[in-house]
C-alpha positions in Angstrom: -49.5 34.5 88.2 -46.7 36.5 86.8 -46.8 37.9 83.3 -43.9 35.7 82.2 -45.6 32.6 83.5 -48.8 33.5 81.8 -47.0 33.9 78.4 -45.4 30.5 78.9 -48.8 28.9 79.5 -50.3 30.6 76.5 -47.4 29.4 74.3 -47.7 25.8 75.6 -51.4 25.8 75.1 -50.9 26.9 71.5 -48.3 24.2 70.9 -50.6 21.5 72.4 -53.5 22.8 70.3 -51.6 22.6 67.1 -50.0 19.3 68.0 -53.3 17.9 68.9 -54.8 18.8 65.6 -51.8 17.4 63.8 -52.0 14.2 65.7 -55.7 14.0 65.1 -55.1 14.3 61.3 -52.4 11.6 61.5 -54.6 9.5 63.7 -57.5 9.8 61.3 -55.3 8.5 58.6 -53.8 5.6 60.5 -56.7 4.5 62.7 -58.2 2.4 60.0 -55.0 0.8 58.9 -53.0 -2.2 60.1 -50.4 0.2 61.5 -53.0 0.9 64.2 -51.6 -1.7 66.6 -53.7 -0.6 69.5 -56.5 -2.7 70.9 -58.8 -0.9 68.5 -56.8 -1.8 65.4 -58.5 -3.5 62.4 -55.6 -5.9 61.6 -54.9 -9.4 63.0 -51.8 -8.1 64.9 -52.9 -5.8 67.8 -52.4 -5.0 71.4 -54.3 -6.9 74.1 -55.3 -3.8 76.0 -53.1 -0.8 75.0 -55.2 2.0 73.6 -52.5 4.4 72.5 -52.0 4.4 68.7 -48.8 6.2 68.1 -46.8 4.7 70.9 -45.7 1.7 68.9 -43.5 3.9 66.8 -43.2 7.3 68.4 -42.6 8.9 71.9 -42.3 12.5 72.9 -39.6 11.6 75.5 -36.7 9.2 75.7 -36.8 8.6 71.9 -34.1 6.7 70.1 -31.3 9.3 69.7 -29.9 7.9 66.5 -33.0 8.4 64.4 -35.8 10.9 64.0 -38.8 11.3 64.3 -39.1 10.6 68.0 -38.6 6.9 67.4 -39.8 4.7 70.1 -38.1 1.4 69.1 -34.6 -0.1 69.2 -32.9 -1.0 65.9 -32.0 -4.6 65.0 -28.4 -5.6 65.2 -28.9 -8.1 62.4 -26.6 -8.1 59.4 -28.8 -7.9 56.3 -28.3 -9.4 52.8 -29.2 -6.5 50.5 -30.7 -6.8 47.0 -28.1 -7.4 44.3 -28.2 -7.8 40.5 -25.7 -7.4 37.6 -28.0 -4.9 36.1 -28.1 -2.7 39.2 -25.8 0.3 38.9 -26.4 1.7 42.4 -24.4 0.5 45.4 -26.7 -1.2 48.0 -25.3 -1.6 51.5 -26.8 -2.2 54.9 -30.2 -0.5 55.5 -30.1 3.0 57.0 -32.4 6.0 57.5 -36.1 5.5 57.6 -35.7 1.9 56.2 -34.2 0.9 59.5 -37.3 2.1 61.2 -39.5 -0.1 59.1 -37.3 -3.1 59.5 -37.4 -2.8 63.3 -40.8 -4.6 62.9 -40.7 -6.1 59.4 -37.4 -8.1 59.7 -38.9 -10.2 62.5 -36.0 -9.8 64.9 -37.6 -7.6 67.5 -41.0 -8.1 69.2 -43.6 -5.7 67.8 -44.7 -4.7 71.3 -41.1 -3.8 72.4 -41.0 0.0 72.9 -38.5 2.3 74.6 -41.0 4.4 76.5 -44.6 4.0 77.5 -45.9 6.0 80.4 -42.3 6.8 81.4 -40.7 3.3 81.2 -39.4 0.8 78.7 -41.9 -2.0 78.2 -43.2 -4.7 75.9 -46.8 -4.3 75.1 -48.7 -7.6 75.1 -49.9 -8.4 71.6 -52.1 -10.9 69.8 -51.6 -12.3 66.3 -47.9 -12.2 66.4 -45.3 -14.9 65.6 -43.2 -16.7 68.1 -41.5 -14.2 70.5 -44.0 -11.5 69.6 -42.4 -10.8 66.3 -44.1 -10.2 62.9 -46.0 -13.3 61.9 -45.2 -15.3 58.8 -46.5 -13.8 55.6 -45.6 -11.3 52.9 -45.0 -8.5 55.4 -42.3 -10.5 57.2 -39.3 -9.6 55.1 -36.6 -11.2 57.2 -32.9 -10.2 57.0 -32.4 -11.6 53.5 -33.5 -8.8 51.3 -32.4 -10.3 48.0 -36.0 -10.6 47.0 -37.0 -7.1 48.0 -36.7 -3.8 46.2 -33.3 -2.2 47.1 -33.4 0.5 49.8 -30.9 2.8 51.4 -29.1 3.3 48.1 -28.0 6.6 46.7 -29.9 7.7 43.6 -28.1 10.5 41.9 -27.1 11.7 38.4 -24.3 9.1 38.2 -26.7 6.2 38.8 -29.2 7.7 36.3 -26.5 8.0 33.6 -25.1 4.5 34.2 -28.6 2.9 34.1 -30.1 4.8 31.2 -33.7 3.9 32.1 -34.3 6.0 35.3 -35.9 9.3 35.9 -34.0 12.5 36.8 -33.7 12.2 40.6 -34.0 16.0 41.0 -37.6 15.7 39.7 -38.6 13.4 42.6 -40.1 16.1 44.8 -43.8 15.1 44.9 -45.3 12.1 46.5 -42.4 10.0 45.5 -39.2 11.5 46.8 -35.8 10.7 48.2 -34.9 10.6 51.9 -31.8 10.9 53.9 -29.4 8.0 54.0 -25.9 7.9 55.6 -26.0 11.7 55.7 -29.1 12.8 57.6 -29.0 16.3 56.1 -29.0 15.2 52.5 -32.1 13.7 50.8 -30.3 11.4 48.3 -31.5 7.9 49.0 -34.3 5.5 48.1 -35.9 4.3 51.3 -39.0 2.3 52.2 -40.7 5.7 52.7 -40.0 6.6 49.1 -42.8 4.2 48.0 -44.7 3.7 51.3 -46.5 6.2 53.5 -46.9 4.4 56.9 -49.7 6.7 58.0 -52.0 6.4 54.9 -53.8 3.7 53.0 -55.0 5.8 50.0 -53.5 3.0 48.0 -53.0 -0.6 49.0 -50.0 -1.6 51.0 -49.5 2.0 52.2 -48.2 2.9 48.8 -47.9 6.6 47.9 -49.1 6.1 44.3 -51.2 3.6 42.5 -49.0 0.7 41.1 -51.7 -0.2 38.6 -52.7 1.6 35.4 -50.5 3.9 33.4 -51.5 7.4 34.7 -49.2 8.6 37.4 -48.0 5.1 38.0 -45.9 4.4 41.0 -43.2 2.3 39.3 -43.0 4.5 36.2 -42.2 7.6 38.4 -38.7 6.3 38.6 -38.4 3.6 36.0 -38.7 5.0 32.5 -38.5 1.9 30.2 -37.9 2.7 26.5 -40.5 1.1 24.3 -42.9 0.4 27.2 -45.6 2.7 25.9 -47.5 0.8 23.2 -46.0 -2.6 24.1 -48.3 -5.6 24.5 -47.9 -5.7 28.3 -48.6 -2.0 28.6 -51.6 -1.8 26.3 -53.3 -5.2 26.1 -57.0 -5.1 26.8 -57.6 -8.8 27.7 -59.2 -9.2 31.1 -56.8 -10.7 33.6 -57.1 -12.8 35.7 -59.4 -14.5 33.2 -63.2 -14.5 33.7 -63.2 -11.2 35.7 -64.5 -8.1 33.9 -62.9 -5.2 35.8 -59.2 -5.2 35.2 -57.3 -5.7 32.0 -53.7 -6.6 31.5 -52.9 -2.9 30.9 -54.5 -2.1 34.3 -52.1 -4.3 36.2 -49.2 -2.6 34.6 -45.8 -3.5 36.1 -47.5 -5.4 38.9 -48.6 -8.1 36.4 -45.1 -9.4 36.4 -43.3 -7.7 39.3 -43.8 -7.3 43.0 -41.5 -5.3 45.2 -41.4 -8.0 47.8 -41.3 -11.3 46.0 -40.5 -14.9 46.9 -37.0 -15.9 47.8 -35.0 -17.1 44.8 -36.8 -14.9 42.3 -34.8 -12.6 40.1 -35.5 -9.0 39.4 -38.5 -8.8 41.7 -40.5 -11.1 39.4 -43.8 -12.4 40.6 -44.0 -16.1 41.2 -40.5 -16.6 39.7 -39.0 -19.2 41.9 -39.5 -22.9 42.7 -38.1 -24.2 46.0 -36.0 -21.1 46.3 -34.5 -21.5 42.8 -35.0 -19.0 40.0 -37.7 -19.9 37.6 -38.4 -16.9 35.4 -40.7 -18.8 33.1 -43.2 -19.2 36.0 -43.9 -15.4 35.8 -44.7 -15.8 32.1 -47.0 -18.7 32.8 -49.3 -16.5 34.9 -50.8 -15.4 31.5 -49.2 -17.8 29.0 -51.0 -21.0 30.1 -54.0 -23.0 29.0 -57.2 -20.9 28.8 -58.9 -23.5 31.0 -56.4 -22.6 33.7 -57.0 -18.9 33.5 -54.6 -18.1 30.6 -55.3 -15.3 28.3 -52.2 -15.4 26.0 -50.6 -18.1 23.8 -50.2 -21.2 25.9 -46.4 -21.3 26.1 -46.5 -23.3 29.3 -47.7 -26.4 27.4 -44.9 -26.1 24.9 -42.2 -26.1 27.6 -43.7 -28.5 30.0 -45.3 -31.1 27.8 -43.4 -31.2 24.5 -40.6 -33.7 24.1 -38.2 -31.3 22.5 -38.0 -27.8 23.8 -35.7 -25.0 24.8 -34.7 -26.0 28.4 -36.0 -23.0 30.3 -36.6 -25.0 33.4 -33.1 -26.5 33.4 -30.7 -23.6 32.6 -31.9 -20.7 34.8 -30.4 -17.3 35.5 -31.1 -14.6 32.9 -28.4 -11.9 32.8 -29.7 -9.2 30.5 -26.5 -7.4 29.7 -24.2 -8.1 26.7 -20.5 -8.5 27.4 -17.5 -8.3 25.1 -15.6 -11.2 26.4 -17.8 -13.6 28.3 -16.6 -16.5 30.5 -17.3 -19.9 29.2 -21.0 -20.7 29.0 -22.5 -17.2 28.7 -24.4 -16.8 25.4 -24.0 -13.1 25.2 -21.3 -12.0 22.9 -21.5 -8.2 22.8 -21.1 -5.3 25.0 -21.4 -4.5 28.6 -19.8 -1.2 27.7 -17.3 -0.5 24.8 -13.9 -1.8 25.5 -14.7 -3.7 28.7 -12.8 -6.9 28.6 -14.4 -8.8 31.5 -18.0 -9.0 32.8 -19.4 -7.6 36.0 -18.3 -10.1 38.7 -22.0 -10.6 39.5 -22.5 -12.4 36.2 -22.6 -16.1 36.8 -20.4 -18.4 34.7 -23.3 -20.6 33.7 -25.3 -20.9 30.5 -29.0 -20.0 30.7 -32.1 -20.3 28.6 -34.9 -18.1 29.7 -37.9 -16.4 28.1 -36.2 -12.9 28.3 -33.2 -14.3 26.4 -35.4 -14.0 23.3 -38.1 -11.6 24.3 -38.0 -8.1 25.9 -41.1 -8.1 28.1 -41.1 -4.3 28.4 -41.1 -3.8 24.6 -42.6 -6.9 23.1 -45.4 -6.5 20.6 -47.7 -8.8 18.8 -46.3 -7.4 15.5 -42.7 -7.9 16.7 -42.1 -10.4 19.4 -38.3 -9.6 19.5 -38.7 -5.9 19.8 -36.0 -4.4 22.0 -33.7 -7.5 21.8 -30.1 -7.2 20.8 -28.5 -9.9 18.6 -25.6 -10.7 16.4 -25.6 -10.5 12.6 -23.7 -12.6 10.1 -20.7 -10.4 10.4 -20.6 -10.7 14.2 -21.8 -7.1 14.7 -24.4 -6.0 17.1 -28.0 -5.7 16.0 -29.5 -3.2 18.5 -33.1 -4.1 17.8 -34.0 -7.4 16.2 -37.0 -7.4 14.0 -39.1 -10.6 13.8 -42.3 -10.0 12.0 -43.5 -9.9 9.3 -41.6 -12.3 7.1 -38.3 -11.1 5.5 -38.7 -9.5 2.1 -37.7 -11.7 -0.8 -34.5 -10.9 -2.7 -32.8 -8.8 0.0 -30.4 -9.5 2.9 -32.2 -10.0 6.2 -31.4 -9.5 9.8 -34.9 -10.6 11.0 -35.0 -13.0 13.9 -31.8 -15.0 13.3 -29.6 -12.6 15.3 -31.4 -13.7 18.4 -30.6 -17.3 17.6 -27.0 -16.6 16.9 -26.5 -15.4 20.5 -26.4 -19.1 21.4 -26.1 -20.9 18.1 -23.3 -18.7 16.7 -19.8 -18.1 17.9 -20.5 -19.3 21.4 -22.2 -22.6 20.4 -19.4 -24.8 21.8 -19.7 -23.4 25.3 -23.5 -22.9 25.3 -24.6 -26.0 23.5 -21.5 -28.1 23.7 -19.7 -30.2 21.1 -21.2 -33.6 21.9 -23.3 -35.2 19.3 -26.9 -34.1 19.6 -29.8 -36.6 20.1 -30.7 -36.0 16.4 -27.3 -37.4 15.4 -25.9 -34.1 14.3 -22.9 -32.4 15.7 -23.4 -28.8 16.9 -21.9 -26.2 14.6 -21.6 -22.4 14.3 -24.7 -21.2 12.5 -23.2 -17.7 11.9 -20.5 -19.3 9.8 -23.0 -21.6 8.1 -25.4 -19.0 7.0 -22.9 -16.7 5.3 -24.3 -15.7 1.9 -20.8 -16.1 0.4 -20.9 -19.9 1.2 -21.2 -22.5 -1.5 -24.6 -23.6 -0.3 -27.0 -22.6 2.6 -30.6 -22.3 3.4 -31.7 -18.7 2.7 -31.8 -17.2 6.2 -29.5 -14.3 6.0 -30.3 -13.6 2.3 -31.5 -15.4 -0.9 -29.9 -18.7 -1.7 -27.5 -19.3 -4.5 -29.5 -22.0 -6.3 -31.6 -20.0 -8.7 -32.4 -22.9 -11.1 -35.8 -23.3 -12.7 -36.0 -26.8 -11.2 -35.7 -25.5 -7.7 -38.1 -22.6 -8.4 -40.7 -25.1 -9.6 -40.4 -27.1 -6.3 -40.8 -24.0 -4.1 -43.6 -22.3 -6.0 -45.8 -25.4 -6.5 -49.4 -25.3 -5.3 -49.9 -23.2 -2.2 -46.3 -23.2 -1.1 -45.8 -19.8 -2.5 -42.0 -19.5 -2.4 -39.3 -19.0 -5.0 -35.5 -19.1 -5.3 -35.5 -15.5 -4.3 -37.2 -16.2 -1.0 -35.7 -15.5 2.4 -36.9 -17.6 5.3 -36.6 -17.5 9.1 -35.2 -20.1 11.5 -38.7 -20.6 12.8 -39.9 -21.7 9.4 -38.2 -25.0 10.3 -37.9 -24.9 14.1 -41.4 -24.3 15.5 -44.3 -25.9 17.2 -45.6 -29.1 15.7 -49.0 -27.3 15.5 -47.7 -26.2 12.1 -46.5 -29.5 10.7 -49.2 -29.4 8.0 -48.7 -25.8 7.0 -47.1 -25.4 3.6 -44.4 -22.7 3.1 -43.6 -20.3 5.8 -45.0 -20.6 9.3 -47.5 -17.7 9.8 -46.4 -14.7 11.8 -49.2 -15.2 14.3 -50.6 -18.2 16.0 -53.9 -19.7 14.8 -55.1 -19.8 18.4 -54.0 -19.6 22.0 -53.2 -23.3 22.1 -51.2 -23.1 18.9 -48.4 -20.6 19.6 -45.7 -20.0 17.0 -42.1 -20.0 17.9 -39.3 -22.5 18.8 -40.6 -23.1 22.3 -41.4 -26.8 22.0 -42.3 -29.6 19.6 -43.0 -33.3 19.5 -40.3 -33.6 16.8 -36.5 -33.6 17.4 -34.5 -30.3 17.5 -37.8 -28.4 17.9 -38.7 -29.0 14.3 -42.2 -28.4 13.3 -42.6 -31.6 11.2 -41.1 -35.1 11.0 -37.6 -35.4 9.6 -36.1 -38.9 9.6 -32.5 -38.9 10.9 -31.4 -42.4 11.3 -29.7 -44.7 8.9 -30.7 -47.2 7.6 -33.8 -45.3 6.6 -37.2 -46.7 6.0 -37.6 -49.5 3.4 -40.9 -48.2 2.1 -41.5 -44.7 0.7 -43.7 -42.3 2.6 -43.5 -38.5 2.2 -44.4 -38.2 5.9 -40.8 -39.4 6.7 -39.5 -36.2 5.3 -42.5 -34.0 6.0 -40.3 -31.1 7.1 -38.5 -30.9 3.7 -41.8 -31.1 1.9 -43.3 -28.1 3.6 -41.3 -26.0 1.1 -40.0 -28.5 -1.5 -42.9 -30.1 -3.5 -42.5 -33.8 -3.1 -44.1 -34.5 -6.5 -41.2 -32.8 -8.3 -38.7 -35.0 -6.5 -40.4 -38.5 -6.8 -41.6 -38.4 -10.4 -39.8 -41.3 -12.1 -38.2 -39.5 -14.9 -37.7 -36.1 -16.5 -37.6 -36.3 -20.3 -40.5 -33.9 -20.3 -42.4 -36.0 -17.8 -42.7 -33.5 -15.1 -39.8 -34.3 -12.8 -38.0 -31.1 -11.8 -34.8 -31.8 -9.8 -31.2 -31.1 -10.4 -30.2 -34.5 -9.2 -31.0 -35.9 -12.6 -29.2 -38.1 -15.2 -30.5 -37.5 -18.7 -27.7 -36.4 -20.9 -25.4 -38.7 -22.9 -23.1 -36.9 -25.3 -19.4 -36.5 -26.1 -18.9 -34.4 -23.0 -20.9 -36.5 -20.5 -21.6 -40.2 -21.0 -24.6 -40.4 -18.7 -26.6 -43.6 -18.3 -29.9 -41.8 -18.7 -31.4 -43.0 -15.4 -33.6 -40.0 -15.1 -34.6 -38.5 -11.7 -32.1 -39.8 -9.2 -34.2 -38.6 -6.2 -36.8 -41.0 -7.4 -34.2 -43.8 -7.8 -33.0 -43.3 -4.2 -36.3 -42.6 -2.4 -38.8 -44.9 -4.2 -37.4 -47.2 -6.9 -34.6 -48.7 -4.8 -35.5 -47.6 -1.3 -35.9 -51.2 -0.1 -32.2 -51.7 -0.9 -30.7 -48.2 -0.5 -32.7 -47.3 2.6 -31.8 -43.7 1.8 -33.1 -40.6 3.5 -32.8 -36.9 2.6 -30.1 -36.7 5.2 -28.0 -39.3 3.5 -26.7 -36.7 1.1 -27.9 -33.4 2.8 -26.7 -34.2 6.3 -26.4 -30.6 7.5 -29.3 -28.8 5.9 -28.2 -25.4 7.3 -25.1 -25.4 5.2 -22.2 -27.7 4.1 -19.7 -25.1 5.3 -18.7 -26.9 8.4 -19.3 -30.5 7.5 -16.6 -33.1 8.4 -17.6 -36.1 6.3 -17.4 -34.9 2.7 -14.6 -33.7 0.4 -15.1 -31.7 -2.8 -13.0 -32.0 -5.9 -13.7 -29.3 -8.5 -12.0 -29.7 -11.9 -9.7 -32.3 -10.3 -8.6 -30.2 -7.4 -9.5 -30.9 -3.8 -11.1 -27.9 -2.1 -8.9 -28.3 1.1 -6.3 -30.3 2.8 -8.4 -33.1 4.2 -7.8 -34.3 7.7 -10.2 -36.5 9.6 -12.6 -34.5 11.8 -11.6 -31.1 10.4 -14.3 -29.1 8.4 -13.6 -29.1 4.7 -15.7 -26.3 3.2 -16.5 -26.4 -0.5 -15.2 -23.6 -2.7 -17.5 -20.6 -2.4 -17.5 -20.1 -6.2 -19.2 -23.4 -6.8 -22.8 -23.9 -5.7 -22.8 -27.5 -4.3 -26.6 -27.8 -3.6 -26.1 -28.6 0.1 -24.4 -31.9 -0.7 -22.7 -33.2 2.4 -22.9 -36.9 3.4 -24.1 -38.7 6.5 -21.3 -39.9 8.8 -22.3 -43.5 8.2 -21.5 -43.2 4.5 -17.9 -44.3 3.8 -15.3 -43.2 1.3 -13.8 -45.5 -1.3 -10.7 -45.7 -3.4 -8.4 -44.6 -0.5 -10.1 -41.3 -0.1 -10.2 -39.7 3.4 -13.9 -38.9 3.0 -16.8 -39.6 0.6 -16.2 -37.3 -2.4 -18.4 -35.1 -4.5 -16.8 -34.4 -7.8 -17.7 -31.7 -10.4 -16.3 -30.6 -13.8 -17.3 -27.0 -14.4 -16.8 -27.4 -18.2 -18.7 -30.6 -18.9 -21.1 -30.2 -15.9 -20.5 -33.8 -15.1 -20.9 -34.8 -11.4 -19.6 -37.9 -9.6 -19.9 -39.4 -6.2 -17.2 -41.6 -4.7 -18.7 -43.4 -1.7 -20.0 -46.6 -0.2 -23.6 -46.4 0.9 -25.3 -49.5 -0.5 -23.2 -52.2 1.1 -24.1 -54.2 4.2 -20.5 -53.9 5.2 -20.9 -50.2 5.3 -23.3 -50.4 8.2 -26.0 -48.6 6.3 -28.4 -51.4 5.4 -29.5 -53.2 2.3 -27.6 -55.7 0.2 -24.6 -55.0 -1.9 -26.2 -53.7 -5.1 -23.3 -51.8 -6.6 -19.7 -52.7 -7.3 -17.2 -50.0 -7.0 -13.6 -49.0 -6.9 -11.0 -51.2 -5.1 -13.6 -53.9 -4.5 -15.0 -51.8 -1.7 -18.6 -52.6 -2.3 -19.0 -48.9 -3.0 -19.7 -47.0 -6.2 -18.2 -44.3 -8.3 -21.5 -43.0 -9.6 -21.8 -40.1 -12.1 -24.7 -38.2 -13.5 -25.2 -35.6 -16.3 -28.1 -33.2 -15.8 -29.7 -32.0 -19.0 -29.3 -28.3 -18.4 -25.9 -28.2 -16.9 -27.5 -25.7 -14.5 -24.4 -25.2 -12.3 -22.3 -22.2 -13.4 
């Protein structure tokens, strides 16, 4: 043998030796995995007799020329539907690079046994355990060609994407187990591919993952996704064992995978686990994995019961499609009012023009805490400005302006209420209105949500501070002190910040009472003919009923500003005493009055349409039917605004509340006690113009109004 031929044989022997060791190492890693498709493979899909392991993906000869590494399969000609989302900044097109290799089996369009070269010829290896036509069988590993429910692949991840997203790692640091791979340019490693997360030759972690998706240390997802506020949040740190009744893994151990899965069911948004029903988005179903009855494995407050079994609830199962970005000028129906980015006049075209009510419209699951359930949520304050992080708990401090909780509510119940909620009369009988306008602290009257109320009288203070109620005229409350679960219908004062148990969650999720109120609040006229405080239980969670229904003041204990005691030269009162008592007890069989008769909109009287205000003989506005007629801001009006069934008298356009700032005399011009008025009861008062109504006046002893 010539010297040159000897050198060649030595070289080839060396190559074969090295290659053999390399293949042995790869084979040792892959032999015990489902990617060993040979007859010796451990999985349900395997060859009938073929003993070669690598041949199902690789060949040393006649490899597919358009893709390394020595690929032994053809590529599918299918047109894929890639992942898409309004919150995705990267452009995702058709799969390329290594992802195409994976999809040649996992899209189910090519038989698993179809290879380009086996022992010198193209062939289809006979397989068992496959689906029809020898393709991938049904199951989670059959991705199909619709990839909307799969983590995006074949997308460039660069500094531009990082900057636009704001919650991603620096792509230049991805040079360890998790790394980028070539995409359209085979010489540039700039793309997220299947192989970024999966190592097809190793099962160190489940599903061929390169890192552990569970736990917090060196977590797979957190390598790229750096969510602000995640560390220390409930879902990152909670120590409850989940699923319930097992003692090995806690909520914090499941990490991102408690809620997300990179290959989820069709119809689910944002790779959420279990978040679709019959192919339609159902984000709440992800939350119900934990937030369900403890007897069904739940470990968190049972929100599922509130939404599924309460009569009144936020319709999370009806209006689906959470879009988590704020936009400056939303199309009709979108509750978000604020920015996608400063100055952008129109939303991303991927936003749908539909209203939605979903759990993440009020909660940020990556930042939520027991001590602040709205942590990380943006909202809108009373001025219409952005609140970057809405604080919910603990209760607002008395005596100061507040931005706690209500900015979340104003996203739907504020300036966009007409498109989100609509303008049709609600089942409660009330008309929807703009709560941002109504809770302005400059208004004549309002419940103290954005700041302390204007009624600082001693009488009101006595109502609020009685017994264990523990409030004062300086108090600031939250929307959820009225709108909450009926589990708190017997709680006096504010609703507690935390639930009393997993089956008594706090929050406006659902209630047996209308408008998600925590207690009964009679709406209809005519009202009951017999007094019962339970008919107005909601009001009496904060206002002491005893102060309102004591027959007379005159030192007898009644403490209400709706009182007629004074009779002097400036105000010729009839000394009827406590007029709340007169309406609600003494003459209830005839008047059939309810709290809502005179306090129809209890949020504020700023946008009411059935009352006019005359102060010192001057009407507060040019009254036109159906147009709001706000009282003058300088005159506290004690939330007086009349029920639509109450009629005006004396040629007035609306029932009238009249006030003289000098004498402190008040008058009401209305028809509310006549059978002809459609309210109920016999005609017990005669009034102006023979209307059956009454010009009633009263003179409180203290003249408490300024």
